C-alpha positions as CSV (number, residue, x, y, z in Angstrom):
1,M,5.9,-27.6,80.8
2,S,5.9,-28.6,84.5
3,H,9.6,-28.2,84.8
4,A,9.4,-24.7,83.2
5,L,6.6,-23.7,85.6
6,I,8.6,-24.9,88.6
7,R,11.6,-22.9,87.4
8,R,9.5,-19.8,87.2
9,R,8.2,-20.5,90.7
10,R,11.6,-20.9,92.2
11,A,12.7,-17.6,90.6
12,V,9.9,-15.4,92.2
13,V,8.1,-17.3,95.0
14,S,9.7,-17.4,98.4
15,D,11.3,-20.7,99.3
16,G,9.4,-20.4,102.6
17,V,6.2,-21.3,100.8
18,G,6.7,-25.1,101.1
19,M,6.3,-27.7,98.4
20,F,4.7,-30.7,100.0
21,A,4.2,-32.8,96.8
22,G,7.5,-32.4,95.0
23,D,7.4,-30.7,91.6
24,T,3.6,-31.4,91.1
25,T,1.8,-28.8,89.0
26,A,-1.9,-28.2,88.3
27,V,-3.6,-26.6,85.3
28,S,-7.1,-27.9,85.6
29,A,-9.1,-30.4,87.7
30,Q,-12.5,-32.1,87.8
31,G,-14.0,-34.3,90.4
32,A,-11.1,-36.4,91.9
33,R,-8.6,-35.8,89.1
34,I,-6.0,-33.1,88.5
35,V,-4.3,-32.4,85.1
36,D,-0.8,-31.1,85.4
37,A,1.1,-28.8,83.1
38,D,2.3,-31.7,81.0
39,G,-1.3,-32.9,80.4
40,R,-0.9,-35.9,82.7
41,E,-3.8,-36.9,84.9
42,L,-3.4,-37.6,88.6
43,I,-5.9,-39.2,91.0
44,D,-6.1,-36.7,93.8
45,F,-5.7,-38.2,97.3
46,A,-4.7,-34.8,98.8
47,G,-7.8,-32.7,98.0
48,G,-5.8,-29.5,98.4
49,I,-5.1,-30.6,102.0
50,G,-8.7,-31.6,102.7
51,V,-10.5,-28.8,100.9
52,M,-12.1,-30.5,97.9
53,N,-14.7,-32.7,99.6
54,V,-17.3,-32.0,96.8
55,G,-14.6,-32.5,94.2
56,H,-12.8,-30.1,91.9
57,C,-14.8,-27.6,89.9
58,H,-18.2,-29.0,90.9
59,P,-20.6,-27.5,88.3
60,E,-23.1,-26.2,90.9
61,V,-20.3,-24.5,92.9
62,V,-18.8,-22.9,89.7
63,A,-22.3,-21.7,88.7
64,A,-22.9,-20.1,92.1
65,I,-19.5,-18.4,91.9
66,S,-20.2,-17.0,88.5
67,A,-23.7,-15.8,89.3
68,Q,-22.6,-14.0,92.5
69,A,-19.5,-12.5,90.8
70,Q,-21.9,-10.7,88.5
71,R,-23.9,-9.2,91.3
72,L,-21.6,-8.3,94.2
73,L,-17.9,-9.0,94.6
74,H,-17.3,-7.2,97.9
75,A,-18.9,-4.8,100.3
76,C,-17.4,-5.7,103.7
77,I,-19.8,-7.0,106.3
78,H,-18.7,-4.2,108.6
79,V,-19.9,-1.6,106.1
80,A,-23.0,-3.2,104.5
81,T,-25.0,-6.3,105.3
82,Y,-25.5,-8.6,102.3
83,E,-27.7,-11.7,102.1
84,P,-25.0,-14.4,101.2
85,Y,-23.3,-13.7,104.6
86,V,-26.5,-14.0,106.5
87,E,-27.8,-17.0,104.6
88,L,-24.6,-18.9,105.1
89,C,-24.6,-18.2,108.8
90,E,-28.3,-19.4,108.9
91,A,-27.2,-22.6,107.1
92,L,-24.3,-23.2,109.5
93,V,-26.3,-22.8,112.7
94,R,-29.0,-25.1,111.3
95,L,-26.5,-27.9,110.5
96,L,-24.2,-27.4,113.5
97,P,-26.2,-26.3,116.6
98,H,-24.2,-25.8,119.7
99,G,-26.7,-26.9,122.3
100,G,-29.2,-24.2,121.9
101,P,-29.3,-20.7,120.2
102,T,-26.2,-20.7,118.1
103,K,-24.4,-17.8,116.2
104,A,-21.7,-17.7,113.7
105,M,-19.1,-15.3,112.2
106,L,-17.2,-15.7,108.9
107,V,-13.5,-15.4,108.2
108,N,-11.1,-16.2,105.4
109,S,-9.2,-19.3,106.7
110,G,-8.8,-21.8,109.5
111,A,-6.1,-19.8,111.1
112,E,-8.3,-16.8,111.3
113,A,-11.1,-18.9,112.7
114,V,-8.8,-20.1,115.5
115,E,-7.5,-16.5,116.2
116,N,-11.1,-15.2,116.5
117,A,-12.3,-18.2,118.6
118,V,-9.5,-17.4,121.1
119,K,-10.5,-13.7,121.2
120,I,-14.1,-14.6,121.8
121,A,-13.2,-17.2,124.6
122,R,-11.0,-14.6,126.4
123,Q,-13.7,-12.0,126.3
124,A,-16.5,-14.4,127.3
125,T,-14.5,-15.7,130.4
126,G,-12.4,-12.8,131.4
127,R,-9.5,-15.2,131.5
128,S,-6.3,-15.3,129.3
129,A,-4.7,-18.8,129.3
130,I,-5.3,-21.3,126.5
131,V,-4.5,-25.0,126.7
132,C,-3.6,-26.9,123.5
133,F,-2.1,-30.2,122.7
134,E,1.1,-31.9,121.5
135,G,0.8,-32.7,117.8
136,A,-1.7,-29.9,117.2
137,F,-1.9,-27.8,114.1
138,H,-3.9,-24.6,114.3
139,G,-2.4,-22.5,111.5
140,R,0.6,-20.3,110.7
141,T,-0.4,-16.9,112.1
142,L,1.4,-15.8,115.2
143,L,-1.3,-17.1,117.6
144,G,-2.0,-20.1,115.3
145,M,1.7,-21.0,115.2
146,S,1.9,-20.5,119.0
147,L,-0.8,-23.2,119.4
148,T,0.7,-25.4,116.7
149,A,3.1,-28.1,117.9
150,K,5.1,-29.0,114.8
151,S,8.6,-27.5,115.4
152,A,9.5,-27.5,111.7
153,Y,6.9,-24.8,111.1
154,K,8.1,-22.7,114.0
155,R,11.9,-22.4,113.6
156,G,13.0,-18.8,113.6
157,C,9.5,-17.4,114.0
158,G,9.4,-16.6,117.7
159,P,8.9,-15.1,120.2
160,F,5.4,-16.6,120.2
161,A,2.2,-15.5,121.9
162,P,2.1,-15.9,125.7
163,E,-0.3,-17.7,127.9
164,I,-0.3,-20.9,125.8
165,Y,0.0,-24.2,127.7
166,R,0.5,-27.5,126.0
167,V,-0.5,-31.0,127.2
168,P,-0.1,-34.5,125.8
169,F,-2.6,-35.8,123.2
170,P,-3.7,-39.5,123.8
171,S,-2.2,-41.8,121.3
172,A,-2.7,-45.6,121.7
173,F,-0.2,-46.5,119.1
174,R,2.6,-44.3,120.4
175,E,2.0,-45.1,124.0
176,G,1.3,-48.8,123.5
177,R,-1.7,-49.0,125.8
178,S,-5.3,-49.8,125.6
179,E,-7.7,-47.0,124.9
180,D,-9.5,-47.4,128.3
181,A,-6.3,-47.1,130.2
182,L,-5.1,-44.3,128.0
183,V,-8.2,-42.2,128.5
184,A,-8.3,-42.6,132.3
185,E,-4.6,-41.7,132.7
186,H,-4.7,-38.7,130.3
187,L,-7.8,-37.2,131.9
188,R,-6.3,-37.6,135.4
189,R,-3.1,-36.0,134.3
190,F,-4.9,-33.2,132.5
191,E,-6.8,-32.1,135.6
192,E,-3.8,-32.6,137.8
193,R,-1.9,-30.0,135.9
194,F,-4.3,-27.3,137.2
195,V,-2.8,-28.0,140.7
196,L,0.8,-29.1,139.8
197,G,1.3,-27.4,136.5
198,P,2.0,-23.8,135.5
199,V,-1.5,-22.4,135.4
200,P,-4.6,-22.8,137.7
201,A,-8.0,-23.6,136.2
202,E,-9.4,-20.2,137.0
203,H,-6.9,-18.6,134.6
204,V,-7.8,-20.8,131.7
205,A,-10.2,-19.3,129.1
206,A,-10.3,-22.3,126.7
207,V,-9.1,-25.7,125.8
208,I,-8.7,-26.1,122.0
209,I,-8.4,-29.6,120.5
210,E,-8.8,-31.3,117.1
211,P,-11.1,-34.3,117.3
212,V,-8.8,-35.9,114.8
213,Q,-5.3,-34.4,114.6
214,G,-4.6,-33.4,111.0
215,E,-0.9,-32.4,110.5
216,G,-0.2,-34.3,113.7
217,G,-0.9,-37.6,111.9
218,F,-4.6,-38.4,111.9
219,V,-4.6,-39.4,115.5
220,V,-8.2,-39.7,116.6
221,A,-9.1,-38.4,120.1
222,P,-11.0,-41.3,121.8
223,P,-14.7,-40.4,122.3
224,D,-14.4,-41.0,126.0
225,Y,-11.5,-38.6,126.2
226,L,-13.5,-35.9,124.5
227,R,-16.5,-36.5,126.8
228,G,-14.2,-36.4,129.9
229,L,-12.5,-33.3,128.6
230,A,-15.9,-31.6,128.1
231,E,-16.9,-32.5,131.7
232,I,-13.7,-31.1,133.1
233,C,-14.1,-27.8,131.2
234,T,-17.7,-27.4,132.3
235,R,-16.7,-28.0,135.9
236,H,-14.0,-25.4,135.8
237,G,-15.8,-22.8,133.8
238,I,-13.4,-23.3,130.8
239,L,-14.7,-23.1,127.2
240,L,-14.2,-26.1,125.0
241,V,-13.1,-25.2,121.5
242,L,-13.1,-27.9,118.9
243,D,-11.0,-27.3,115.8
244,E,-13.0,-28.9,112.9
245,V,-11.0,-27.1,110.1
246,Q,-9.9,-30.4,108.5
247,T,-12.4,-32.8,110.0
248,G,-15.6,-30.8,109.2
249,F,-18.2,-31.0,106.5
250,C,-18.6,-34.7,105.9
251,R,-14.9,-35.7,106.0
252,T,-15.4,-38.1,108.9
253,G,-18.9,-39.2,107.9
254,R,-20.6,-36.5,110.0
255,W,-21.0,-32.8,109.6
256,A,-18.7,-32.5,112.6
257,A,-16.2,-35.0,113.9
258,F,-17.3,-34.1,117.5
259,E,-20.7,-35.7,116.7
260,H,-19.1,-39.1,116.8
261,A,-18.3,-38.5,120.5
262,G,-21.7,-37.0,121.4
263,V,-20.1,-33.8,122.7
264,V,-21.2,-30.2,122.1
265,P,-18.4,-27.6,122.2
266,D,-18.8,-24.0,123.3
267,L,-17.0,-22.8,120.2
268,S,-15.9,-24.5,117.0
269,T,-13.7,-23.5,114.1
270,W,-14.2,-24.3,110.4
271,A,-12.7,-23.7,107.0
272,K,-11.1,-25.9,104.2
273,S,-13.9,-27.9,102.5
274,M,-16.5,-25.4,103.6
275,G,-16.0,-23.2,100.5
276,G,-15.7,-25.9,97.8
277,G,-12.3,-24.5,96.8
278,L,-12.7,-20.8,97.7
279,P,-11.1,-19.4,100.9
280,I,-13.7,-19.1,103.7
281,G,-13.9,-20.1,107.3
282,A,-16.2,-19.7,110.3
283,V,-16.4,-19.7,114.1
284,L,-19.6,-21.1,115.6
285,G,-20.7,-21.1,119.2
286,R,-23.3,-20.8,121.8
287,A,-25.0,-17.4,121.2
288,E,-24.2,-16.0,124.6
289,V,-20.6,-16.9,124.2
290,M,-20.4,-15.5,120.6
291,D,-22.1,-12.3,121.7
292,A,-19.6,-11.7,124.5
293,A,-17.2,-10.4,121.9
294,R,-17.3,-6.6,121.8
295,P,-18.3,-5.0,118.5
296,G,-15.2,-4.5,116.3
297,T,-13.0,-7.0,118.1
298,I,-13.6,-9.9,115.6
299,G,-14.0,-10.0,111.9
300,G,-12.0,-8.4,109.1
301,T,-12.2,-6.7,105.7
302,Y,-12.7,-9.8,103.5
303,G,-14.3,-12.2,106.0
304,G,-17.4,-13.7,104.5
305,N,-16.7,-12.4,101.0
306,P,-20.0,-12.7,99.1
307,V,-18.5,-14.8,96.3
308,A,-17.0,-17.2,98.8
309,C,-20.3,-17.3,100.7
310,A,-22.1,-18.2,97.5
311,A,-19.6,-21.0,96.9
312,A,-20.0,-22.3,100.4
313,L,-23.8,-22.3,100.2
314,A,-23.6,-24.3,97.0
315,T,-21.1,-26.7,98.5
316,L,-23.4,-27.3,101.5
317,R,-26.3,-28.0,99.2
318,V,-24.3,-30.6,97.2
319,M,-23.1,-32.2,100.5
320,E,-26.7,-32.6,101.7
321,R,-28.2,-33.7,98.4
322,E,-25.5,-36.2,97.6
323,D,-25.3,-37.4,101.2
324,L,-21.6,-37.1,101.3
325,N,-21.6,-38.2,105.0
326,A,-22.7,-41.6,103.9
327,R,-20.2,-41.6,101.1
328,A,-17.4,-40.7,103.5
329,A,-18.2,-43.6,105.7
330,E,-18.2,-45.9,102.7
331,I,-14.8,-44.5,101.5
332,G,-13.4,-44.9,104.9
333,S,-14.4,-48.5,105.1
334,M,-12.7,-49.3,101.8
335,V,-9.5,-47.4,102.7
336,R,-9.3,-49.0,106.1
337,A,-9.8,-52.5,104.8
338,R,-7.0,-52.0,102.2
339,F,-4.7,-50.4,104.7
340,E,-5.2,-53.2,107.2
341,R,-4.3,-55.7,104.6
342,L,-1.2,-53.7,103.8
343,R,-0.3,-53.7,107.5
344,Q,-0.7,-57.5,107.7
345,E,1.6,-57.9,104.7
346,H,4.4,-55.5,105.6
347,D,6.2,-54.8,108.9
348,V,6.9,-51.2,107.9
349,V,3.2,-50.4,108.3
350,G,3.0,-49.7,112.0
351,D,-0.5,-48.3,112.4
352,V,-3.8,-47.8,110.5
353,R,-6.0,-45.1,111.9
354,G,-8.5,-42.4,111.1
355,L,-12.2,-41.6,111.1
356,G,-14.5,-41.8,108.1
357,A,-12.7,-40.8,104.9
358,M,-9.9,-39.2,106.9
359,M,-7.5,-42.2,107.0
360,A,-3.7,-42.7,107.3
361,I,-1.0,-45.3,107.7
362,E,2.1,-44.7,109.8
363,L,5.3,-46.2,108.5
364,C,7.8,-47.4,111.1
365,H,10.7,-49.8,111.0
366,D,9.5,-53.1,112.5
367,R,6.3,-51.3,113.5
368,D,8.1,-49.5,116.3
369,P,6.8,-45.9,116.7
370,A,10.2,-44.9,118.0
371,R,11.7,-45.8,114.6
372,P,9.8,-43.7,112.0
373,A,10.5,-44.8,108.5
374,T,10.7,-41.3,107.1
375,E,12.8,-42.2,104.1
376,V,10.5,-45.1,103.1
377,T,7.5,-42.8,103.3
378,A,9.2,-40.2,101.1
379,A,10.2,-42.8,98.5
380,A,6.7,-44.3,98.6
381,V,4.9,-41.0,98.0
382,A,7.3,-40.1,95.1
383,R,6.5,-43.5,93.5
384,C,2.8,-42.8,93.9
385,R,3.1,-39.5,92.1
386,A,5.2,-41.1,89.3
387,Q,2.3,-43.6,88.8
388,G,-0.4,-40.8,88.7
389,V,-1.6,-40.7,92.4
390,L,-1.1,-37.5,94.4
391,V,-0.6,-38.2,98.1
392,I,1.0,-36.1,100.8
393,T,2.5,-37.0,104.2
394,A,1.8,-35.8,107.8
395,G,3.3,-36.1,111.2
396,A,6.3,-34.7,113.0
397,F,8.6,-37.1,111.2
398,G,6.9,-37.1,107.8
399,N,6.3,-40.8,108.1
400,I,2.5,-40.9,107.8
401,I,0.7,-41.2,104.4
402,R,-2.7,-39.5,104.6
403,V,-5.8,-39.9,102.4
404,L,-8.0,-36.8,101.9
405,S,-9.5,-37.7,98.5
406,P,-12.6,-35.8,97.3
407,L,-15.7,-37.6,98.6
408,V,-17.1,-37.7,95.0
409,I,-14.2,-40.0,94.0
410,S,-15.4,-43.1,92.1
411,N,-14.8,-46.6,93.5
412,A,-12.6,-47.3,90.5
413,E,-10.4,-44.3,91.1
414,L,-10.3,-45.1,94.8
415,E,-9.3,-48.7,94.2
416,R,-6.6,-47.6,91.7
417,G,-5.2,-45.1,94.1
418,L,-5.1,-47.6,97.0
419,E,-3.4,-50.2,94.7
420,V,-0.7,-47.7,93.8
421,I,-0.1,-46.7,97.5
422,G,0.1,-50.4,98.4
423,S,2.7,-51.3,95.7
424,S,4.6,-48.1,96.3
425,V,5.0,-48.8,100.0
426,A,6.0,-52.4,99.4
427,D,8.6,-51.4,96.8
428,A,10.0,-48.5,98.8
429,A,10.3,-50.7,101.9
430,K,12.1,-53.4,100.0
431,E,14.5,-51.0,98.4
432,L,15.3,-49.2,101.6
433,A,15.2,-52.2,103.9
434,T,17.3,-51.8,107.0
435,P,20.0,-54.5,107.5
């Protein structure tokens, strides 16, 4: 059945719609398990790329979707105001205040959230330039792709949006330096670019950064770096935009990953796990910044769809009631401990990193970041899928195995998945050992 479904897909679905997990199929799912078209169960360590924090088909989310679908499917917030939109914005500003009066707007995806955040920042500052980072991923729309760093996603898609300027992202593993030295050097070079680089500070509307890079390989921005970056932005009248699309809503053990650093952004972007499986995203920010957008310049026909809002409200209730922030911290500790043991046992595991339940290992030959073990990684994840564990890769070289399991995963499922990852990495490394 899976092979037949994949054949049908290849016949009618554009090849440009990537397949990140081989020929995996899905017919149903519950909690942390997916059932494929052949009736085989897989432990889900991908979570729909970080979407299913409350688990697949959570009964409370499904009930909220069903109830709302019987009342109102669509009205368009630009045409008629409906309670689910307003109620969700009230919940978001309560959970994620931005240093005072806070406002929100709702969209359909993370890429849309980023696009609208940039428009708001430009209107609020009267400036046009946006600074982003190497290794960043901010979506596949024109502006999102302009901000995204991964060249594999950009081939043949240009020309890209103008006034985008990219700077290095601090990576202790790749640069082989202590975090303290790394932070000081990167902050100095960041501000130096306003004098020596292509754009002066007074032209920059915003700096956008992921607190933990997602597609870039789960590289965590050091807390001192985020604090220093916030101070530089404040001093130069630049808005700080934190992209929490993958990190938000309990994934890192906090509602927002930026809480770990004690910073408060001017604007932030959200999506993925916010809707419990339905497409919805948001931009949050200081009220005076959000209100700088002229009426009609942000939003869209489907943004904040009432059914998606109902799903998001139910998802937030589950997260609060079940304290998924605490569960994420517990999961992260278990994953880190197992991955650290794997690193000690195998030279191909170069680095273990992440925050909360957003964890990854980077595979490199002889632990050398300049020698990515891409082929070992591909073989390892294929072995995982064959043994009933769904994992996906990340990073420019595809040599990073990332864990984004639902936060409702049981300890037994988690341990089984980690055991399979460990044996798969070991077997793949042995089979593909370099001479």
